[in-house]
C-alpha positions as CSV (number, residue, x, y, z in Angstrom):
1,M,17.9,146.4,53.6
2,P,14.7,146.9,55.7
3,E,13.1,144.2,53.5
4,M,15.8,141.7,54.4
5,R,15.4,142.5,58.1
6,N,11.6,141.9,57.9
7,E,12.1,138.6,56.1
8,R,14.5,137.5,58.9
9,E,12.0,138.5,61.5
10,K,9.3,136.4,59.8
11,Q,11.6,133.4,59.6
12,A,12.7,133.8,63.3
13,G,9.0,133.6,64.2
14,N,8.8,130.1,62.6
15,W,11.5,128.6,64.8
16,P,10.2,126.7,67.9
17,G,11.3,128.1,71.2
18,I,13.3,126.2,73.8
19,V,11.0,123.8,75.5
20,N,11.3,123.4,79.2
21,G,10.6,120.0,80.8
22,P,10.8,116.5,79.3
23,R,10.9,116.2,75.5
24,V,10.4,113.1,73.3
25,I,11.4,112.7,69.7
26,S,9.5,110.0,67.8
27,Y,10.5,108.5,64.5
28,N,8.6,105.9,62.4
29,I,10.5,103.7,60.0
30,S,9.0,103.9,56.5
31,E,7.3,100.7,55.2
32,G,10.1,100.0,52.7
33,E,12.8,100.1,55.3
34,R,11.1,97.8,57.9
35,P,12.8,94.4,58.6
36,G,10.3,91.7,57.6
37,G,7.5,94.2,57.4
38,I,7.5,94.8,61.2
39,K,6.3,98.2,62.3
40,V,9.2,100.0,63.9
41,R,9.1,103.3,65.9
42,Y,11.9,104.9,67.8
43,K,11.2,107.1,70.8
44,I,14.0,109.2,72.2
45,R,13.6,110.9,75.5
46,I,15.7,114.0,76.2
47,A,16.9,114.4,79.7
48,A,18.5,117.5,81.3
49,G,20.0,118.5,84.6
50,K,20.3,116.0,87.5
51,R,18.5,113.3,85.6
52,A,20.8,113.6,82.6
53,K,23.9,113.3,84.9
54,E,22.5,110.1,86.4
55,L,21.8,108.6,83.0
56,D,25.3,109.6,81.8
57,A,26.9,107.8,84.8
58,R,24.7,104.8,84.3
59,Q,25.5,104.6,80.6
60,A,29.3,105.0,81.3
61,R,29.1,102.0,83.7
62,V,27.3,99.8,81.2
63,I,29.7,100.7,78.4
64,M,32.7,99.8,80.7
65,E,31.0,96.5,81.5
66,V,30.6,95.7,77.8
67,L,34.2,96.6,77.0
68,Q,35.5,94.4,79.9
69,W,33.3,91.5,78.8
70,Q,34.5,91.9,75.2
71,R,38.1,92.0,76.3
72,Q,37.6,88.8,78.4
73,H,35.9,87.0,75.5
74,K,38.2,88.2,72.7
75,H,39.2,85.5,70.2
76,P,42.5,85.8,68.4
């Protein structure tokens, strides 16, 4: 059993800690998945706290606007 505990402790040391402050996740689309060969990269910014609440409210307003527009322009 002590061997298993030592292995878990080694693995736990490989996990990144919680990062304080702004974080960005970047992802590049592989060459075979690119539309028309265009180089595509996604960058996702992670917000927390007050900034996250502001962004959530802004996103909710925009979603409501889109849904209202869609309802007004709905075709049977």
